[in-house]
N, C-alpha and C positions, 0 to 999 in steps of 0.2 A: 588536351592530349591524353590518349589512353596509355596507361602504364604498360599494357601488353605490347603496344607498338614501340615504346621506348626500350623495353627489354630486347625486342627483336633488333632494333637499331643498334643497341650497344653490342649485341652478340656479333652482328655483321661487322661492326667497326673493329672488334677484337680479332676476328678470324679473317678479315679482308675477303670474305666470300659469302655470297648469298646461299650457295648450295651447302656449304659446310655449316652455316648457321641454321639452315632448314633441318639438316640431319640432327644437330644437337638439340634443337628446340622441339623436334617432332612434328614439324610442319612440312608441307610441300614447298618446293622452291617458288612456285607461283604465289603461294600465300605470303611468303616473305616479301617477294617483290611488290605485292599489293599493299602490304602494311607500310613499307618504306615509301612507296608512291603516295599513299594517303597522308603520311606524315609530312612529306615534302609539299604536298598541295595545301595542307593545313597551315604550314609555316611560311609558305610562299618562298622557300629557299631550297636550293639544291644541296643535298647533304653528302652525296658521294660522287666521285669521278669514277667512271667505269672504263678501265683501260685493259683491254684484252679480257682475261678471265679473272682479273684481280680488281678489287674496288678499294678506293682510297677516300678518306674523309676530306671534304672541302674545308675551307676556313669556317664556314657556318656550321658544318658538321662537327668540327673540333670544339666549337663553342657550346653546341648542344650536348656533346658527349659529357662534358663536365657536370652539367645539371642533371643529365639522365642518370649518371652513376650515383649522384647524391640521392635522387628520388628512389632508385632501386635499393640503396642502402637503408633509407628511411623505412621502406616497406618491410624489409627483413627485420629491422629493429622493432617495428610496430608489432609484427607477428610474434616475435620472440617475447616481447613484453606482455602480450596478451596470453601467451601460453604459460608464462611464469606467474601471472597474476592469480591470486586465490580465486577459486570458483565462486565462492560467496564473498563478495566484497562490495565496496561502494556505499551509497547512501540509500536508506530505506525510510520513507516518510509515511506515517500512519496517523489518521485522525480517528478519534473514538469518543464515545460517551464517557463522561467523567467517572461514573460509577463502575464502568468496565475497567477503566484505567487504574482505579484504586483497588479493585478486587481481584480480577484475573491476572493483570499484567505484571505485577512485581515478580511473581514466580516465573512467568513466561519469559520476561526480559532477562532474568538471572540465568536461565538455561540457555536462551538464544545467544546472548553476548558471550557466554562461556564457550559455546560450540562454534560461534562465528565471530571471532574477535575483529576481523577485518571489515565488518559491516558497521557503519555509523547509523544508529537508529534515532529518528526524531519523532517524538510523540506530540500530537496536538489534540486538545480536547475542545469540544463544542457541541452545540445542539445539532439535530439531524439536518436542518436546512443549511447550516453553516458548513457541515461536513460535505454535503453533496455539492455545494458551491466550490469548495476546495478541490473536490475530485474532478469536476468538470473543467476546472481551470488548470488542472495538472499541478496543483500546489501540493498534493499528496499522492502517494502511489495507491493506497487503498484506505477504506474506511471500515470501522467496526461500530455498527449502530446498535442501539437499544430502542426499538420503536415498533410500529406496526410492520407487518411483513410487506416488503417493498419489492416490486419487480418492474424493470424497465428494459426495453429491447437493447439499449446500448450498454447495459451493465452485466457483469458476471458475478453470480453469487457463489463464492468459494466455500462458504460455510454458513449454516443457519441452524438455529435451535430455539424452540419455544422457551421463554424465560418467565417462570411464574412470578407473580407479584404478591406481596403480603402486607397486610395491615398489622402494625405492631403497637404495643402500649407498654407503659411502665409495668413492672412485674406485680405491683400491688394495685393496679388500676381497677375500679369497680367492674368494668366490662369483662375483665379476664375470668370472672366467675360464671359468665353466661356461656352456654354451649353454642348459641347462635345469636348474632348481633345484627341489627338492621343498620343500614347506612345512615338513616336519619337519627338513630340513637348516638352514633359515633360523632356526628356533627355538633352535638351539644357540648362536646368536650374540647379543650384546647388542642390544636393541631399544629404540627410543624410540617411545612410544605416545601417541596423543591422549588427553586426559583422558576419564574415564568419562562416558557419555552422548552422545558424539559418534557420529553415525549410522554412518559407515563403520568406526569402531573397533568398534562393537557387532556389525556384520556380520562383521568378521574374527574376533571371538571366537566367533561362531556357527559359522563355517567350521572353526575350530580344534577346537571341541568335536566336530563331526561326524567329525573325523579323530583323535579322542582325544588332542588336543594342547592345550597351554596355553602362553600367552605370559606370561613374568614380566619385564615391562619394567624396564629400568634407570632410565628417566626417563619421567614422564608430563607432557605439556604441552598446553595448549589453543591455543597459537599455532603455526599450521602453518609460518609463515616462520621461527620460531625452531627448530622441529624440523628444517627443511631446512638451516639454518645449522649445527646440531649434527652432522647427518649429514656435511656437507661438512668438518667439523672432525675427523671420524673417530670420533665418540663411539659411533655405533651405526647400525643400519638402521631403516627406517621404511616405513609404508604410508600414502600420501597421494594426493589427487586429482592427476591428470596435469597439470591446468592450473597447479597450484602448483609443480611440479618441472620443467616443460618447459625453462625458461630455464637452470636449474642443470645439467640434463643436456646441453643444447646447448653450454654454456660449459665442460663437462668438470669441473664442481665436484663432481658426484655421478654415480653410475652406475645405470642401470636394470637390475633383476634380472628374468629371465624365470622366474617361478614357474609351473611347468607344471600343477600340480594345484589351483589356486585361482583362481576367476573370481567376482568380486563386482560386481554391477550396481548402480550408483548413478545417480541422476538429479538434475538441477537443475530445480526447478519454481517458477514465479512464480505466486502464488495470491492471490486475494481472495475475500471472501464474496459470494455471489450477490445478497444484499440490499444490498450496499454501493453507494452512488452513485459511478459512475465519473466522477470530476471531470476537467476538462481537465489538471490537474497530474498525475493518475494516468495518464491516457492518454498524456501526453508521456513519462513515465518508462517505461511499458510499451514504447512504441515504441523508446526509447533502449536498453533492455535487449535487445530483439529484434535490434537492429542489431549489438550487440556479442557476443551469445551465439548 
């Protein structure tokens, strides 16, 4: 049953007149008659007795009127509830690379949750393949990747930016005294690697293979900030996003190495599915990420 027809039925029942109902609802009298006839055909019940110019509810009509009034009240309540609800509210689910989560997002989340307290934010971390799987299965609303530049026809790139990568070493490491360092020289020293599956770690492995080199890491970790701390403690060298190590380099805790024969291009991309409804909460988060990134 269409709500529009129930509204017309209720108005006719209240006014005992098709013509008066038509005037109040802004319909022609024939349109009202057609809606009532359609409702009676759908229910296979006669809803009105037409006696002279006045119409009266039948027993079946009386029964329907009770439910019709409830449905109309529910519609009004639903509209009122939606009008009163905060514009930015509900649940927002984001999957992102662990290094982005630890570096960019504490400040972003602090500002976002302060400005939009009605939004519940759920953050999941994972490698790129896991994030895309979550996106395509609608387990998250958008993903924030740190990987090669990715384009697919069913995806929307809301924000992207090249993210430089950096080789770092303990501040007193022998290679810090050299203006230029070859990748094969670096591989002679202990390395701390990101765990397998991390995008930029995989790209480094590819570059090493092209030079017939192999890295045998002393330690593998998934936490970039722990890797940075271990480099600062003199445990080994590492290959990390520049935004992770900038502060450590500035404070003199670690040193940047100029590896002259290795350039790896990595991008941050904020992505959602083209068929995903862009909710006010999502729009607000996209705007906030653009401001920071």
